C-alpha positions in Angstrom: 85.2 64.5 31.6 88.3 62.3 32.3 87.9 58.6 32.9 90.9 58.2 35.1 92.9 60.3 37.7 95.9 59.9 39.9 96.5 61.1 43.4 99.9 61.1 45.0 100.7 61.9 48.7 104.3 63.1 49.2 105.1 61.9 52.7 108.6 62.2 54.2 110.7 59.4 52.7 107.8 57.5 50.9 105.2 58.2 48.2 101.6 56.8 48.2 99.6 56.7 45.0 96.0 55.9 43.9 94.5 55.6 40.5 90.8 56.1 40.3 89.0 54.9 37.2 85.4 55.4 36.1 83.5 52.2 35.2 80.6 51.8 32.8 78.2 51.9 35.7 79.6 55.2 36.9 81.4 53.8 39.9 85.0 54.4 40.8 87.6 51.6 40.7 90.9 52.1 42.7 94.4 50.8 42.4 96.8 51.8 45.2 100.6 51.6 45.2 103.5 53.0 47.3 107.1 53.7 46.5 110.0 54.6 48.9 112.1 57.6 48.0 115.6 56.2 47.7 119.0 57.7 47.0 118.0 58.2 43.3 115.8 61.1 44.4 112.2 62.2 44.2 112.1 62.3 40.4 113.0 58.7 40.0 110.6 57.7 42.9 107.7 59.5 41.1 108.6 57.8 37.8 108.7 54.3 39.4 105.5 55.0 41.3 103.6 55.9 38.1 105.0 52.9 36.3 103.2 50.6 38.7 99.8 51.7 37.5 98.2 49.7 34.7 96.7 51.2 31.6 98.0 54.7 32.4 98.7 57.4 29.8 100.5 60.7 30.0 97.2 62.5 29.6 95.9 61.3 32.9 95.7 64.2 35.4 97.6 64.1 38.6 96.8 65.7 42.0 99.5 66.0 44.6 98.9 66.3 48.3 101.1 67.6 51.1 100.9 66.4 54.7 98.8 68.9 56.7 101.8 69.5 59.1 103.9 70.9 56.2 101.6 73.8 55.4 100.4 76.9 57.1 96.7 77.8 57.0 94.7 80.6 58.5 91.4 82.4 57.8 91.0 86.0 58.9 88.4 88.7 58.3 89.2 91.3 55.7 88.0 94.6 54.6 85.9 95.0 51.4 88.8 96.3 49.4 91.2 93.4 50.5 90.8 91.7 47.2 93.4 94.0 45.7 95.9 93.3 48.5 98.7 90.9 47.5 98.8 87.4 49.1 102.2 88.1 50.7 100.9 91.1 52.5 97.9 89.1 53.8 100.2 86.3 54.9 102.5 88.7 56.7 99.5 90.3 58.5 98.3 86.8 59.5 101.8 85.7 60.8 102.3 89.1 62.5 106.0 88.7 62.0 108.5 90.6 59.8 111.2 88.0 60.2 109.6 85.4 58.0 111.2 85.0 54.5 108.0 85.2 52.3 110.1 84.8 49.2 110.7 81.2 50.2 107.0 80.4 50.5 104.4 79.5 47.9 101.1 81.2 48.9 97.5 80.8 47.7 94.6 83.0 48.9 90.9 82.4 48.7 88.6 85.4 49.2 85.1 84.4 50.1 82.1 85.3 52.3 80.8 82.4 54.5 78.5 84.8 56.3 77.9 88.5 56.1 81.6 89.2 56.6 84.3 88.8 54.0 87.2 86.6 54.9 90.5 85.5 53.3 91.8 81.9 53.7 95.6 81.8 53.3 97.6 78.8 52.7 101.4 78.6 52.4 104.2 76.0 52.0 108.0 76.1 51.4 108.8 76.9 47.7 111.5 74.3 47.6 109.0 71.6 48.5 106.5 72.7 45.9 109.1 73.1 43.2 110.5 69.6 43.8 107.0 68.1 43.5 106.1 70.0 40.4 109.4 69.2 38.6 109.2 65.5 39.5 105.7 65.1 38.0 106.4 67.2 35.0 109.7 65.4 34.3 107.7 62.1 34.3 105.6 63.6 31.5 102.3 63.8 33.3 99.9 66.8 33.8 100.0 68.2 37.3 96.6 69.7 38.1 97.2 71.0 41.6 99.1 70.7 44.9 97.0 71.0 48.0 97.3 70.1 51.7 95.6 66.9 52.7 93.2 68.7 55.0 91.5 70.4 52.2 91.4 67.2 50.1 89.8 65.3 53.0 87.4 68.1 53.6 86.2 68.0 50.0 85.9 64.2 50.0 84.0 64.3 53.3 81.5 66.9 52.0 81.0 64.8 48.9 80.1 61.6 50.7 78.0 63.4 53.3 74.5 63.3 51.7 73.0 65.4 54.5 75.3 68.3 53.9 73.2 71.2 52.5 76.3 73.4 51.9 75.1 76.3 54.0 75.8 74.9 57.5 78.9 75.3 59.6 80.2 71.8 60.3 83.0 70.3 62.3 84.4 67.3 60.4 86.6 65.0 62.5 88.7 62.7 60.3 90.4 59.8 62.1 93.5 57.6 61.4 95.2 55.2 63.7 97.7 57.7 65.0 96.4 61.2 64.1 93.1 63.1 64.3 92.2 66.1 62.2 89.3 68.5 63.0 88.2 70.9 60.2 85.7 73.7 60.7 84.2 74.1 57.3 81.4 75.6 55.3 80.4 73.1 52.6 83.6 72.2 50.7 85.6 75.2 52.1 87.6 74.9 55.3 87.7 77.7 57.7 90.1 76.4 60.4 91.7 73.1 61.2 93.5 71.5 64.1 95.5 68.3 64.1 96.9 66.3 67.0 97.9 62.8 68.0 95.1 60.3 68.7 95.7 58.8 72.2 95.3 55.0 71.9 92.7 53.6 74.3 91.3 57.1 75.0 90.0 58.1 71.5 86.8 59.7 72.9 88.8 62.2 75.0 91.0 62.9 71.9 87.9 63.6 69.8 86.5 66.0 72.4 89.9 67.8 72.8 90.4 68.3 69.1 86.9 69.6 68.5 87.1 72.1 71.3 90.5 73.2 70.1 89.2 73.7 66.5 86.2 75.6 67.7 88.3 77.9 69.9 90.7 78.6 67.0 87.9 79.3 64.6 86.5 82.0 66.8 89.0 84.5 65.3 88.3 83.6 61.7 85.3 85.9 61.2 82.5 83.4 61.8 79.8 84.4 64.2 77.9 81.1 64.4 79.1 78.0 66.1 79.2 74.6 64.2 75.7 73.2 64.0 76.8 69.5 63.9 79.8 67.3 64.1 80.6 64.5 61.6 83.2 61.8 62.4 84.9 60.1 59.4 86.9 56.9 59.3 87.9 54.3 61.9 84.5 52.5 61.9 86.0 49.8 64.2 86.0 52.4 67.0 82.2 52.8 67.1 81.5 49.8 69.5 84.5 50.7 71.6 83.6 54.4 72.3 81.1 55.5 74.9 78.8 57.4 72.6 76.6 58.6 75.4 79.5 60.3 77.1 80.6 61.7 73.8 77.1 63.2 73.2 77.2 64.7 76.7 80.5 66.4 76.0 79.6 67.6 72.5 76.0 68.8 72.8 75.3 69.1 69.1 74.2 66.6 66.4 76.8 63.9 66.0 77.1 61.5 63.1 79.7 58.9 62.1 80.6 58.0 58.5 83.0 55.4 57.2 84.9 57.6 54.7 87.2 59.2 54.2 90.0 58.2 56.6 93.0 60.2 57.5 95.5 57.4 56.8 97.7 57.3 53.7 95.4 55.0 51.6 92.4 57.1 52.5 94.1 60.4 51.7 95.4 59.5 48.2 92.0 58.0 47.4 90.4 61.3 48.4 92.8 63.1 46.1 92.1 60.9 43.1 88.3 60.8 43.7 88.0 64.6 44.0 89.9 65.1 40.7 87.9 62.4 38.9 84.6 63.7 40.2 85.4 67.2 39.0 85.5 68.6 42.5 89.2 69.4 43.1 90.2 71.4 46.2 89.9 75.2 46.1 93.5 75.7 47.1 96.4 75.2 44.7 100.0 75.9 45.8 101.2 75.5 42.2 98.7 77.9 40.7 101.2 80.6 39.8 103.4 78.1 37.9 100.7 76.8 35.7 100.4 78.3 32.2 97.1 79.9 31.2 94.7 77.3 29.9 93.9 77.9 26.2 90.3 78.9 25.4 90.1 76.0 23.1 90.7 73.6 26.0 88.1 75.3 28.2 85.3 74.5 25.8 83.6 71.2 26.8 83.6 69.6 23.4 82.0 66.3 24.5 79.1 68.1 26.1 78.7 70.4 23.0 78.7 67.4 20.6 76.2 65.6 22.9 73.8 68.6 23.0 74.1 69.1 19.3 73.2 65.4 18.6 70.2 65.7 20.9 69.1 68.9 19.2 69.5 67.2 15.8 67.4 64.3 16.9 64.6 66.6 18.2 64.7 68.6 15.0 64.3 65.5 12.9 61.5 64.2 15.1 59.6 67.5 14.8 60.2 67.6 11.0 58.8 64.1 10.6 55.8 65.0 12.8 55.2 68.1 10.8 55.2 66.2 7.5 52.7 63.6 8.9 50.4 66.4 10.0 50.6 68.0 6.6 49.8 64.7 4.9 46.8 64.1 7.1 45.5 67.6 6.5 45.8 67.1 2.8 44.0 63.8 2.9 41.2 65.2 4.9 40.7 68.1 2.5 40.7 65.7 -0.4 38.0 63.5 1.1 35.8 66.3 2.6 32.4 67.0 1.0 32.2 69.8 -1.5 31.4 73.2 0.0 27.8 74.5 -0.6 28.0 77.1 -3.3 24.2 77.7 -3.7 22.9 80.8 -1.9 19.5 79.1 -1.5 21.0 76.1 0.2 22.8 78.4 2.6 19.5 80.2 3.4 17.7 76.9 4.0 20.5 75.7 6.4 20.3 79.0 8.2 16.5 78.7 8.6 16.9 75.2 9.9 19.5 76.2 12.5 17.4 79.1 13.6 14.4 76.8 14.2 16.6 74.4 16.2 17.9 77.3 18.3 14.3 78.6 18.9 13.1 75.1 20.0 16.1 74.7 22.3 15.4 78.2 23.8 11.8 77.3 24.5 12.8 74.0 26.1 15.3 75.8 28.4 12.7 78.5 29.3 10.0 76.0 30.2 11.9 73.0 31.5 11.2 71.7 35.0 14.0 71.7 37.5 13.5 68.3 39.1 16.5 68.3 41.5 15.1 70.9 44.1 11.7 69.1 44.1 13.2 65.7 44.7 15.4 67.1 47.5 12.3 68.5 49.2 10.4 65.3 48.8 13.2 63.2 50.3 13.5 65.6 53.3 9.7 65.2 54.1 9.6 61.5 53.7 8.1 59.8 56.9 10.0 57.1 58.9 9.7 53.5 57.8 8.8 54.7 54.3 10.7 54.0 51.1 10.4 55.3 47.6 10.5 52.5 45.0 10.0 54.6 41.8 10.1 58.2 40.8 8.7 59.0 37.4 8.6 62.5 36.0 7.5 63.8 32.5 7.2 67.2 31.0 6.4 67.9 27.3 8.0 70.7 25.3 5.5 73.5 25.2 4.3 74.9 21.9 2.7 78.3 21.8 0.3 77.3 18.9 -0.8 74.0 20.6 -0.5 74.9 24.2 -4.0 73.6 25.0 -3.2 70.2 23.7 0.1 69.6 25.5 0.1 67.5 28.6 1.1 69.1 31.9 4.2 68.2 33.8 3.7 65.2 36.0 5.6 63.7 38.9 4.6 60.3 40.2 6.1 58.8 43.4 5.6 55.1 44.2 6.6 53.7 47.6 6.1 51.3 50.4 5.6 51.8 54.2 5.1 49.7 57.3 1.7 49.4 58.9 1.1 50.9 62.3 0.7 49.0 65.5 -3.0 48.3 64.8 -2.3 46.9 61.4 -3.7 49.9 59.5 -2.2 52.1 56.9 -0.3 54.8 58.8 -1.7 58.3 59.0 1.8 59.6 58.3 1.1 59.2 54.6 -1.7 61.8 54.7 0.6 64.1 56.7 3.3 63.5 54.1 1.0 64.7 51.3 -0.1 67.7 53.4 3.6 68.6 54.0 4.3 68.4 50.3 1.4 70.8 49.6 2.7 73.2 52.2 6.1 73.6 50.4 5.9 76.8 48.4 8.2 75.8 45.5 6.6 72.4 45.2 3.1 73.8 45.3 3.9 76.4 42.7 5.3 73.8 40.3 2.6 71.2 41.0 -0.6 72.7 42.3 -2.4 69.3 42.3 -0.9 66.7 44.7 -2.9 63.6 45.6 -2.4 60.3 47.4 -3.7 57.3 45.4 -3.4 53.6 44.8 -3.1 52.8 48.5 -3.2 49.0 49.1 -2.0 46.5 51.6 0.9 44.1 50.6 2.7 41.2 52.1 6.4 40.3 51.3 6.7 36.7 50.1 10.2 36.2 51.6 9.6 37.6 55.1 5.8 37.5 55.4 5.7 41.0 56.8 2.5 43.1 56.0 2.9 46.5 54.6 1.3 49.0 52.2 2.0 50.5 48.8 1.0 53.9 47.8 1.3 56.5 45.0 1.6 60.2 45.1 0.6 62.0 41.9 1.6 65.6 41.3 0.2 67.5 38.3 1.2 71.0 37.1 -2.5 71.9 36.4 -5.7 71.0 38.1 -7.7 71.4 34.8 -5.8 68.6 33.3 -7.0 66.4 36.2 -10.6 67.5 35.8 -10.6 66.7 32.1 
């Protein structure tokens, strides 16, 4: 991953350059310069332009950009076997003219499939122009990475700054400058068709509508079946308060957004070139592709990433090794301090007998235990109004088959309070409450004996209200009560 990159825009008679550097916080820092092309020629102008940058080395990659008007671009549907067709044949079919001297053009073709249909995007520029740019940068001793039209560079930069771009939508990107306006129909980072025109001063809204409609009309022959889902404007943020956005929405009935970057002026274009290269997202078209030597396999290996991953793997291995050693030491210490294993056969038999007795007692308890929850739920549901339970006490002894006659039966005692009736007597609802409990089958089966006892009048000291306290005693056996 490079820490610096250079973008150069080769305008007619002047060069614009931008150096993008990566800071420690991951942000990009920019330095922009310009250099007129004098009588000394393009080579000398490029050398003087690069000399204006500070802290620049010959290892810094350079991306060159051509004005959009100096290139030819078209996207056309192709057959499945079109991948074997030469770029010059595709360009001639696109131009539909046999008079064009294809040997004087540098051509680059991208075969891709934006939808179900395969298409070929063709870009071409004069060979003399490409050769002069390539030789000027190479004579200065720098590494030329690519030469692309500014429309593709701006499209890549716009897709990178658009955080809502999901990459699968057809979008119309309108990139503004003070004098020109560029509309690009694209799928993610890849342009499908573009249209450029002059921006009418004072009537920018009409210019936006015109260029969008022209771009959509031209894209209808490019093999796309779906219309653009939204329009994104880039640059010229000072125009926002001056344009009638309501009228613009009425003329372009799709989602419309406006972002500050990138701009279609010279500083914005060279910044897009440098940022794309530094971010590792250069354009997909390169007019100097055929002149570039094959990259050695050694250079394709990301050595920094490999070293970083190896270091992380080594740290993880050492951490796991230390943890394994600690676990081994702890296990050894536990084995050293553990009691001696029982070697006597008699001790083992005694322990087995003890465990069997515990298991038998636990089994008896589980078989004879009283399930209190259903009984308590029944009691609460039958509780009369203005009656509260203040205490619930239940007991059940573990039954022993040898001493079953001596064990106490299961007992459930309820204590509560209630309000007196209108005549000041203990309410008759208590007797009905006991009768209702006796009528419950599950409760009557578990506790055959249910009686109301300890009924007495009370008076609260704080409020002075008279009431009554009572107890309901439930026994699992009537014989226990008789004894």
